[in-house]
N, C-alpha and C positions, 0 to 999 in steps of 0.2 A: 561733525559737519564742517568744521573749519578746514580740515585736510582736503575734503572734497572741493571746497571753494578754491583752495590753492591749486589743486590739480586742474580744475577747469580754467583758471587764469593762466596757468602754464601752457595748457593745451591751446587756448585761444591765442596767446602770444606767439607760440611756435607756428601756428597756422598763419597768423597775420604777417609775421616776418618772412615766412616762406613765400607768401603771395606777393609781398612788396619786392622782395629780392628777385623773384621770377619776373615780375612786371618790368622792373628796371633792366634786368638782363635781356629780356625780349626787346625792349626799346633800343638798347645798345646794338644788339645784333641786327635788328630791322634797319636802323640807321646805317650801319656798316654795309648792309646788303643793298640798300637803295641809293645811298649817296656816299660811297667810300671816299675818304680823304685820299687824294693822290700824292700830295707832297707832305713833307715834314711841317711846313708852315700851316697847311690846312689841318693837319692833325692837332697841332698846338692850338690853333684858333678854336677848333671844335672842343677839345678837352679843357681849355682854359676859359670857355664861356661861363659866366656866372650860373646859368641854369644847369649846365652840365656838371660843374663842380658840386652844386647842391645835390644833383641826382647821384653822383658818385659817392658823396659823403653819406647820403641816406642809404645807399646800397650797402656800404660797409658797416654802418650802424645796424641795419637790419640783419646782416649776416652775423655780426658779433652777438646781438641779442639772441638770435636763433641758436648759435653755438653755446651761449651761456645756458639757455634753458635745457638743451639736450645733454651737454656734458655735465651740468650740475645734477641732473636727474640720475645720470650714470654714477657719478661720484656718491650721491646720497644713497643709492641702492646697493652699491658694491663695496664701498670703503667703510668699514664698521668702526675702527678706532677713532674716537672723536678728534683727537689732535691731528691725526693724519688727514681726516676728512676736512677739517678746517684749513689745514695747510694747503691741501689740494685746491679747495675753493678759492683761497686767497691767491694762489699762483695763477689760477685760471682767470680770476677777476683782473689781476694786474696785467697779465698778458693781453687780454682782450681790450682793456682800457688803453694800454700802451699802443696796441695796434691801431685802434681807432684814433688815438691822439696823433700818431705818426701820419696816418692818412690825412687827418685834418690839417696838419702842418704842411704836408706835401701839396695839398690843394689850396693853400693860402696864396693870395695874390703875389706875395713877395717871393714865392718859390720859383 
């Protein structure tokens, strides 16, 4: 029964992160369609606004979680040797955490 609970949790997380990423992507595209920034200064003002920074960080976190669930399931299903499986999961976790960390640093006010 525990495996079913984990599968349902993974399924729900996959769907939730997909919906969040899609909603944020649609917001970005709608904003660009309705009020496109014309100059580099307008782009910077829009992208560096605190609400926009938060939205972009949430987008990348959602995409990273979505990728974690999907790729983790593929690794667990197709890589059988335990050492290789753990190594692949560790590399995936480090890469995704590093990517989200880099995005967070890039979006920091000092950047």
